[in-house]
C-alpha positions, -999 to 999 in steps of 0.1 A, spaced: -313 837 166 -325 822 199 -313 787 209 -292 780 178 -279 747 193 -315 734 197 -323 743 161 -291 725 148 -299 693 168 -335 694 155 -323 696 118 -298 667 123 -325 645 138 -349 654 110 -322 645 84 -315 611 100 -353 604 100 -357 609 63 -324 594 50 -327 559 35 -305 532 50 -280 528 22 -269 492 13 -295 476 34 -314 447 17 -341 423 28 -345 391 8 -379 378 -2 -389 343 9 -384 316 -17 -353 331 -32 -327 303 -40 -305 289 -68 -323 272 -97 -300 246 -111 -302 229 -145 -279 208 -167 -275 199 -204 -249 181 -225 -229 204 -247 -221 192 -282 -224 156 -293 -245 132 -272 -244 103 -298 -218 77 -293 -208 42 -306 -200 10 -287 -165 7 -273 -158 44 -277 -139 65 -252 -157 97 -248 -158 130 -230 -192 142 -220 -192 179 -216 -220 189 -191 -231 225 -188 -244 233 -153 -264 265 -151 -278 286 -122 -310 303 -133 -320 316 -99 -336 351 -98 -325 375 -70 -357 392 -56 -348 419 -31 -365 450 -15 -349 480 0 -360 491 35 -357 523 55 -353 529 92 -354 560 113 -334 549 143 -329 511 143 -315 488 116 -329 454 124 -315 422 108 -302 436 75 -267 446 64 -248 447 32 -239 411 20 -214 395 -5 -232 362 -7 -267 362 -22 -293 335 -16 -293 327 -53 -256 318 -52 -249 280 -53 -219 275 -32 -194 246 -31 -210 230 -61 -201 193 -66 -211 175 -99 -211 138 -105 -224 115 -133 -236 79 -128 -242 53 -155 -277 44 -143 -290 17 -166 -270 29 -196 -242 7 -211 -215 31 -201 -186 33 -176 -180 66 -159 -143 72 -154 -144 106 -137 -150 110 -100 -175 137 -88 -159 172 -93 -159 203 -71 -166 233 -94 -167 261 -68 -195 286 -66 -220 294 -94 -237 328 -90 -271 336 -103 -273 334 -141 -239 318 -141 -228 285 -157 -198 261 -157 -188 234 -181 -178 201 -165 -159 175 -187 -166 139 -177 -146 110 -191 -165 78 -199 -164 47 -221 -193 31 -240 -194 -6 -234 -185 -28 -264 -218 -47 -262 -240 -16 -260 -272 -18 -280 -285 11 -300 -311 35 -284 -315 64 -260 -304 61 -224 -308 83 -193 -278 90 -172 -283 107 -138 -263 138 -130 -261 147 -93 -256 183 -83 -249 190 -47 -245 226 -34 -251 249 -4 -270 282 -4 -280 309 20 -316 301 30 -322 330 55 -306 354 79 -318 371 111 -305 392 141 -325 375 168 -293 374 188 -290 411 188 -267 431 166 -249 400 151 -265 386 120 -272 348 120 -269 330 86 -289 299 79 -275 277 51 -292 247 34 -275 218 16 -293 206 -15 -287 175 -37 -305 174 -70 -305 147 -97 -310 157 -133 -314 130 -160 -293 136 -191 -299 118 -224 -273 100 -244 -278 80 -276 -260 49 -288 -257 49 -326 -260 16 -347 -227 0 -355 -213 -31 -372 -206 -55 -343 -185 -86 -351 -185 -121 -337 -158 -145 -347 -178 -177 -349 -149 -199 -361 -112 -197 -361 -93 -225 -378 -54 -225 -378 -34 -242 -405 2 -253 -396 5 -228 -368 33 -240 -346 58 -224 -323 85 -207 -342 69 -212 -376 43 -196 -399 10 -208 -413 -25 -197 -421 -56 -186 -401 -91 -190 -414 -118 -168 -397 -156 -169 -401 -171 -137 -389 -207 -126 -384 -221 -90 -382 -244 -91 -352 -248 -53 -350 -275 -30 -362 -255 -14 -390 -250 -24 -426 -213 -19 -433 -200 -8 -467 -165 -11 -481 -156 -32 -451 -122 -45 -443 -116 -72 -417 -83 -67 -398 -64 -89 -374 -42 -72 -348 -16 -86 -324 -30 -87 -289 -4 -71 -266 26 -93 -264 9 -124 -278 33 -146 -299 8 -146 -327 20 -120 -352 0 -113 -384 19 -113 -416 -11 -104 -438 -34 -84 -415 -63 -71 -438 -89 -87 -460 -113 -65 -480 -148 -80 -478 -170 -52 -494 -205 -51 -481 -210 -65 -447 -248 -63 -439 -264 -70 -406 -264 -107 -399 -240 -112 -428 -212 -137 -426 -178 -135 -442 -147 -158 -443 -112 -145 -443 -78 -161 -446 -46 -147 -432 -9 -155 -431 3 -156 -395 37 -162 -378 43 -175 -343 73 -164 -323 98 -190 -312 94 -183 -274 58 -194 -274 44 -226 -259 19 -251 -271 -13 -234 -259 -41 -210 -269 -32 -173 -274 -54 -142 -281 -58 -124 -313 -78 -92 -319 -102 -87 -348 -118 -55 -360 -137 -42 -390 -134 -8 -406 -163 2 -428 -184 31 -442 -215 37 -422 -249 52 -433 -236 87 -429 -206 80 -452 -181 81 -423 -153 56 -420 -156 40 -386 -140 10 -368 -160 -16 -349 -154 -28 -314 -127 -54 -310 -135 -90 -308 -108 -111 -292 -105 -147 -302 -83 -176 -289 -60 -193 -314 -46 -227 -305 -9 -230 -313 9 -264 -318 43 -271 -303 75 -266 -321 82 -293 -348 103 -321 -334 120 -352 -348 133 -384 -334 154 -414 -346 133 -446 -349 160 -469 -364 185 -490 -345 220 -476 -339 240 -476 -371 273 -495 -371 308 -485 -383 338 -508 -383 371 -495 -368 393 -480 -395 367 -483 -423 343 -462 -444 306 -471 -440 273 -459 -455 249 -457 -425 211 -455 -427 192 -434 -401 154 -433 -400 138 -401 -388 102 -395 -376 82 -362 -377 67 -360 -342 48 -327 -348 14 -320 -361 24 -302 -393 43 -311 -424 80 -303 -427 86 -294 -464 118 -300 -484 135 -315 -454 173 -321 -451 188 -341 -423 223 -334 -411 247 -350 -386 278 -336 -369 307 -360 -373 331 -355 -344 361 -375 -333 366 -404 -338 343 -400 -369 347 -380 -401 323 -377 -430 326 -366 -465 288 -366 -469 270 -355 -437 237 -341 -452 209 -361 -467 177 -349 -484 146 -366 -471 118 -345 -487 84 -337 -473 77 -353 -440 41 -352 -428 31 -356 -392 39 -391 -380 58 -401 -412 93 -414 -413 121 -411 -438 156 -426 -441 188 -406 -445 221 -420 -457 255 -407 -447 291 -417 -455 310 -421 -422 346 -431 -414 357 -444 -380 393 -440 -370 416 -469 -364 419 -460 -327 382 -455 -322 370 -469 -289 345 -497 -293 312 -482 -280 281 -464 -290 284 -427 -297 257 -401 -298 261 -377 -327 242 -344 -329 216 -341 -356 192 -315 -369 167 -312 -397 163 -281 -418 129 -277 -435 104 -252 -449 72 -243 -431 38 -237 -448 48 -201 -456 80 -213 -472 101 -199 -444 133 -218 -436 132 -235 -402 157 -256 -382 147 -282 -356 162 -284 -322 193 -306 -320 187 -342 -312 209 -373 -309 217 -401 -334 233 -433 -320 263 -447 -340 282 -478 -328 319 -485 -335 325 -522 -340 359 -540 -338 377 -552 -368 370 -590 -376 395 -615 -362 406 -626 -397 411 -591 -407 449 -595 -401 452 -626 -423 431 -610 -449 453 -579 -449 484 -602 -454 468 -622 -482 482 -601 -511 517 -605 -497 513 -643 -493 500 -646 -528 530 -627 -541 554 -650 -522 537 -681 -535 539 -668 -571 576 -660 -566 582 -695 -551 564 -712 -580 582 -691 -605 616 -699 -590 608 -737 -590 597 -736 -626 629 -717 -635 652 -743 -617 634 -772 -634 638 -757 -669 674 -750 -663 681 -786 -652 665 -800 -683 687 -779 -705 718 -793 -689 
């Protein structure tokens, strides 16, 4: 065969001319990600509810490509890992818009979403307590980057051109009707620091739901000193615009002060779907009176040196609630002693006074002056709990013995002497007569 080398070269060139360029792609104009979003699962919520909104972000972009061939030169196309339909560095964020909702989650980076791919993004939120029923649009922002085009105008190196896109997609949430409470009146009875009493509440349903089998509950607000003793009152049907009244037993801790403290009120009820739900909390301020106190309104009682005396002490209730079954007690200390240091003074209403009587003895060597004895009053509050007042002072004076007290003390002896003298004289007289 003549010229075999020429024939071989001709065959190789022919083969190269007819071989397709493998892995070479050319993207059609307009190819890009197609993003959409929907809420997965429940999109109906109730006021004051903490929720997780699960958003599905989907890329529905279609990859349109054509394969090209080249005999000698490959211009502007090479095998690629990133397609124009891939949404890269996707960032998703939800805003409240005009909806009564608070978004707690910051925008999230969810990575790349390839064509026909999807990702679920959980977003934490809270429905406002005053949210009205209805449908609301919340804007979801999706920001991403994609490969817009590529060329080799610079020669053999391929130049990529990216585009950043930000899209806003409205999502729909619904606020369901609910019983919404408003405490229109709160009247305390005998609520004072360190004691117990009653609380009367008048409550209105200002929501859009008719509650069935409703129970109104009071709950301690954080570290508030108002502590419910009876916390639940069953009121039955609680229709929209309905009003109910409830009465509770309440205790107040001893470390409180005379001021207004918060108390939480909720309603649990059966809704129109037969579910047991709880209303949003309504916080109401409850005025608390100061701790019951007493004072002495009588003049200082007097006790004579070395004698037993019944003293009278008048007490006044300085508080704004009644002290029931009160007993007043004094502490008899040197130079005093007492065989009866407790006196029952009964119910003592605000501003009223009562007199206590004590048997007190002052020692012979008691210093002539006014002493201050400790006193306290034990009583029952409105819930029949035993209470003790703070200690206060009772003035008691020691008076000197009267100046004639010495002669008086000698009088029995003098009388005896006189009787003896008279008797002796009578005896002598009789004896003389006999003689």
